[in-house]
C-alpha atoms as one frame of an Amber mdcrd trajectory, in Angstrom:
protein
   0.000   0.000   0.000   1.400   3.409  -0.901   2.118   5.989   1.765   2.117
   9.507   0.327   2.837  11.195   3.652   6.333   9.838   4.298   8.840  12.646
   4.684  12.466  13.081   5.650  13.510  12.188   9.266  13.760  15.808  10.347
  10.283  16.799   9.073   7.778  15.906  11.770   4.346  15.292  10.188   1.725
  17.857  11.166  -1.986  17.669  10.678  -1.807  20.486   8.102   0.854  18.720
   6.093  -1.038  15.434   6.269  -4.212  17.092   5.028  -2.395  18.828   2.193
  -0.627  15.681   1.148  -3.824  13.673   1.404  -5.405  15.987  -1.192  -2.433
  15.490  -3.494  -3.947  12.398  -5.090  -6.807  14.560  -6.455  -4.536  17.184
  -7.982  -3.164  16.978 -11.522   0.565  16.306 -11.854   2.666  19.403 -11.380
   4.921  20.358 -14.271   7.225  22.854 -12.650  10.185  20.551 -13.129  11.584
  19.312 -16.383   9.290  18.310 -19.198   9.398  14.814 -20.607  12.697  14.261
 -22.361  14.470  17.179 -20.664  18.027  16.654 -19.422  17.781  17.953 -15.860
  15.477  18.145 -12.882  14.802  21.495 -11.267  15.837  21.140  -7.617  14.209
  23.528  -5.117  16.508  25.268  -2.673  15.893  22.920   0.269  18.694  22.161
   2.722  20.169  18.657   2.253  18.214  16.041   4.202  15.213  18.397   4.783
  13.415  17.805   1.497   9.841  16.520   1.616   8.017  14.280  -0.805   6.212
  17.409  -2.023   9.628  18.909  -2.923  10.509  15.742  -4.828   7.197  15.848
  -6.698   7.729  19.524  -7.610  11.291  18.885  -8.782  10.369  15.866 -10.874
   7.156  17.390 -12.249   5.039  14.462 -11.117   2.235  13.828  -8.668   2.788
  13.077  -5.001   1.240   9.661  -5.614   3.933   8.851  -8.172   6.690   9.812
  -5.727   5.072   7.631  -3.075   5.020   4.673  -5.422   8.698   5.083  -6.284
   9.741   5.526  -2.639   7.750   2.468  -1.590   8.969   0.422  -4.597   5.454
  -0.180  -5.888   4.586  -1.213  -9.416   2.780   0.968 -11.938   5.347   3.728
 -12.541   6.678   4.223 -16.055  10.509   3.927 -16.316  10.835   7.544 -17.454
   8.799   8.799 -14.469  10.787   6.605 -12.079  14.057   8.014 -13.418  12.835
  11.570 -12.920  11.756  10.866  -9.356  15.028   9.084  -8.531  17.035  11.989
  -9.958  15.086  14.419  -7.790  15.560  12.260  -4.705  19.317  12.204  -5.234
  19.500  15.903  -6.039  17.495  16.920  -2.970  19.073  14.432  -0.560  15.584
  13.207   0.354  15.323  10.657   3.173  12.117   8.819   3.977  10.821   9.106
   7.529  10.607   5.488   8.644   9.266   6.408  12.076   6.418   8.419  10.563
   5.548   5.557   8.246   5.418   3.161  11.198   2.980   5.468  13.006   0.697
   5.831   9.974   0.695   2.249   8.746   1.128   0.320  11.992   4.071  -1.563
  10.473   6.708  -1.963  13.185  10.399  -2.193  12.390  12.392  -3.790  15.217
  15.935  -2.655  15.868  18.576  -4.086  18.167  22.024  -2.883  19.149  25.291
  -4.825  19.143  28.260  -3.396  21.029  31.557  -5.213  20.521  35.046  -4.602
  21.863  37.000  -4.139  18.623  35.572  -4.056  15.103  39.048  -4.733  13.692
  39.110  -8.165  15.325  37.849 -10.818  12.856  36.231 -12.652  15.780  33.654
  -9.886  16.118  32.898  -9.728  12.405  31.873 -13.414  12.526  29.776 -12.759
  15.646  28.121  -9.721  14.037  27.260 -11.651  10.872  25.613 -14.383  12.945
  23.605 -11.825  14.945  22.557 -10.146  11.702  21.337 -13.467  10.334  19.055
 -13.995  13.325  17.861 -10.369  13.177  16.963 -10.766   9.506  14.796 -13.780
  10.296  12.947 -11.602  12.823  12.577  -8.719  10.330  14.869  -6.585  12.449
  17.878  -4.382  11.806  21.014  -4.057  13.918  23.087  -1.046  14.904  26.720
  -1.879  15.691  29.174   0.070  17.840  32.646  -0.568  19.228  33.732   0.266
  22.780  37.453  -0.165  22.113  37.645  -2.006  25.463  36.825   1.293  27.179
  34.244   1.070  29.978  33.222   4.723  29.659  32.705   4.397  25.930  30.701
   1.212  26.477  28.344   3.001  28.852  27.901   5.932  26.432  27.071   3.581
  23.560  24.640   1.515  25.631  22.689   4.516  26.906  22.663   6.252  23.519
  21.284   3.180  21.802  18.661   2.540  24.473  17.441   6.116  24.164  17.093
   5.999  20.341  15.469   3.570  21.102  16.413   0.001  20.269  14.275  -2.822
  21.579  17.219  -4.859  22.832  20.979  -4.907  23.176  23.756  -7.460  22.885
  26.829  -6.184  24.701  30.416  -7.399  24.909  31.245  -5.727  28.236  34.361
  -3.616  28.544  33.736  -2.592  32.151  33.251  -4.703  35.262  30.308  -2.862
  36.844  26.955  -2.799  35.051  24.675  -1.613  37.814  24.034   1.479  35.678
  21.790  -0.747  33.530  19.288  -1.551  36.279  17.102   1.559  35.742  17.013
   0.805  32.008  15.993  -2.788  32.638  13.207  -1.676  34.969  11.917   0.413
  32.085  11.814  -2.717  29.936  15.191  -2.762  28.161  16.304  -6.265  27.188
  20.056  -6.896  27.418  22.168  -9.980  26.735  25.887 -10.028  27.466  28.096
 -11.811  24.966  31.545 -13.393  25.419  31.743 -12.031  28.986  29.256 -11.826
  31.825  28.169  -8.436  33.089  29.607  -7.190  36.377  27.519  -6.758  39.541
  24.319  -7.601  37.700  22.124 -10.673  37.247  21.565 -10.801  33.510  21.580
 -13.118  30.516  25.011 -14.036  29.194  26.343 -16.236  26.401  29.975 -17.057
  27.107  32.748 -19.482  26.237  34.225 -22.138  28.482  37.195 -19.850  29.157
  38.415 -21.615  32.276  38.172 -25.118  30.820  39.722 -24.148  27.486  42.729
 -22.449  29.094  43.231 -25.332  31.504  43.197 -27.795  28.609  45.716 -25.739
  26.608  48.243 -25.365  29.413  47.880 -28.989  30.503  48.659 -29.986  26.917
  51.891 -27.979  27.033  52.864 -29.404  30.417  52.416 -32.944  29.091  55.033
 -32.072  26.450  57.545 -31.484  29.235  57.160 -27.707  29.606  57.405 -26.383
  33.151  58.147 -22.766  32.279  54.906 -21.792  30.540  54.254 -18.107  29.960
  50.844 -16.423  29.867  50.093 -13.414  27.625  46.643 -11.939  28.120  44.371
  -8.918  28.372  43.927  -6.518  31.259  42.809  -7.899  34.617  39.617  -5.846
  34.163  38.582  -8.037  31.206  36.576 -10.969  32.550  37.684 -13.438  29.865
  41.333 -12.695  30.687  40.684 -13.395  34.361  38.897 -16.685  33.641  41.635
 -17.842  31.272  44.309 -16.893  33.795  42.479 -18.982  36.390  42.469 -21.915
  33.947  46.212 -21.435  33.458  46.778 -21.521  37.223  44.601 -24.616  37.603
  46.641 -26.535  35.011  49.859 -25.662  36.848  48.340 -26.778  40.155  47.157
 -30.041  38.578  50.784 -30.766  37.599  52.283 -29.635  40.917  54.039 -26.655
  39.302  54.154 -23.525  41.499  52.543 -20.419  40.011  55.204 -17.841  39.096
  53.777 -14.308  38.489  56.983 -13.434  36.624  55.722 -15.607  33.761  52.431
 -13.699  33.409  52.057 -10.665  31.124  48.673  -8.931  31.325  47.474  -5.744
  29.666  48.448  -6.779  26.127  45.268  -6.341  24.031  47.066  -5.272  20.825
  49.355  -7.342  18.616  52.317  -5.038  19.240  51.939  -5.233  23.032  51.659
  -9.017  22.909  54.802  -9.180  20.769  56.661  -7.116  23.361  55.326  -9.278
  26.199  56.501 -12.455  24.455  59.932 -10.910  23.917  60.190 -10.170  27.647
  59.278 -13.749  28.576  61.814 -15.164  26.128  64.540 -12.830  27.439  64.251
 -13.967  31.073  67.397 -15.597  32.513  65.349 -18.745  32.991  63.243 -18.233
  29.901  59.894 -19.787  29.111  59.838 -22.736  26.725  56.111 -22.458  25.956
  53.531 -19.657  25.876  49.773 -19.700  26.191  48.256 -16.730  24.314  44.854
 -15.808  25.697  43.232 -14.644  22.436  43.784 -14.527  18.686  45.373 -11.058
  18.493  47.714 -11.889  21.347  48.634 -15.146  19.644  49.691 -13.244  16.510
  51.857 -10.972  18.667  53.378 -13.941  20.493  54.273 -15.601  17.189  56.028
 -12.417  16.076  57.919 -12.269  19.356  59.058 -15.870  18.956  60.202 -15.193
  15.394  62.216 -12.239  16.634  63.892 -14.296  19.354  64.656 -17.196  16.966
  64.207 -19.638  19.831  62.018 -22.732  19.425  59.004 -22.154  21.664  55.765
 -24.076  21.943  52.537 -22.056  21.558  48.850 -22.662  22.086  46.424 -19.796
  21.453  42.863 -19.266  22.603  40.678 -18.506  19.508  41.416 -19.827  16.056
  42.409 -17.307  13.403  42.788 -17.109   9.653  45.875 -18.823   8.173  46.827
 -20.349  11.542  46.971 -23.753   9.837  49.157 -22.475   6.975  52.111 -21.072
   8.926  55.480 -22.887   8.726  54.623 -24.443  12.074  50.801 -24.540  12.117
  49.370 -23.048  15.298  47.610 -25.213  17.874  44.547 -23.450  19.265  41.607
 -23.679  21.606  38.775 -23.394  19.100  35.002 -22.962  19.057  32.414 -21.549
  16.686  32.126 -17.750  17.154  29.024 -17.774  14.960  27.365 -20.080  17.478
  28.152 -17.522  20.164  26.456 -14.747  18.165  23.465 -16.858  17.188  22.824
 -18.014  20.737  22.960 -14.445  22.083  20.643 -13.124  19.366  18.126 -15.937
  19.771  18.046 -15.360  23.535  17.555 -11.615  23.031  14.645 -12.038  20.607
  13.116 -14.589  22.968  13.246 -12.021  25.771  11.775  -9.347  23.503   8.907
 -11.746  22.721   8.048 -12.120  26.418  10.321 -14.897  27.745  10.343 -14.260
  31.513  12.638 -17.059  32.706  15.338 -16.219  35.275  18.641 -14.940  33.793
  20.288 -17.555  31.597  23.999 -18.348  31.313  24.760 -20.273  28.133  28.279
 -21.730  27.897  29.670 -22.521  24.435  32.140 -25.442  24.572  35.717 -25.302
  23.291  38.115 -27.908  21.927  41.849 -28.231  21.388  43.074 -28.408  17.782
  46.590 -29.866  17.611  48.450 -28.569  14.581  52.110 -28.522  15.569  53.071
 -25.440  17.592  51.592 -26.864  20.770  53.278 -30.218  20.269  56.873 -28.944
  20.338  58.604 -30.798  23.155  60.500 -28.976  25.899
């Protein structure tokens, strides 16, 4: 069904405008724009983004009904007319007012937010694609933001999105205190944490088996004779880093190896920092012979550090990454399906938005060890 009263986002519909536009279907086509076969469309002097459908009709020399049909992708418009309308739309910078259309037609467009830690990390692109797939099945759109592992930025993004509003949020937490979300949840906001649980809040979370995966990785290295195993991970404020460090400690305890804080390098979220951390571990008087890298970016940095030292060193990384199996010594990793992580979080969010009132859920995605060569180097 056509909707002749859709305007740009900044033009709020008024009763006068609606009445005028409603009469447009009874008026003959306006010919103030170019005539048929002319080379250009007369563009009224409207500021970019503030043009109305009436402006488009005037510029194209067509009726408001014709513009409505083109905007709503309806049939029945001659190719020449469609071209004229499209030229006018481009020239005027016209934007349809989706919110106004929803109010007039009753058609509801759902939107959700996805806040990740680092858009440059391929892990999050896989997660985002999986979330988008679920959103598409629910006729919803997603808005994506990146916190850059900054708790303040995370909070700004969350509150901005909730006030737009979006119906629900999937958040990879950067901070460790999410009590600021309680007022929003009381007002009906639906929030699912992904990859890490929220701090100081009882809320839905879809996470990995961080503790078990790290424990399995380090135990694997210890069984190859390594007793000096280094750990390169994120900041202590990042929950996944803490859980993986605890798994590292548990593997040492299982083997009767005392925990040595000198072998732990935290605060290395970027490749360059992880490379430096690996170099420090390999330069110790009693150097490490193996390193557990707590995520994919850190694993890349560790591999660079090992190459720079030119010392044979065993490596197991948490998270698989592209080309890991094609390196001269293929990289052993703790792997899982990041798409499964995104799908599970999105399905849980849409379930909540549909009225699911169960207590907060914690879904744990399992991990497995892939042995490729780097983790099998003997001490």
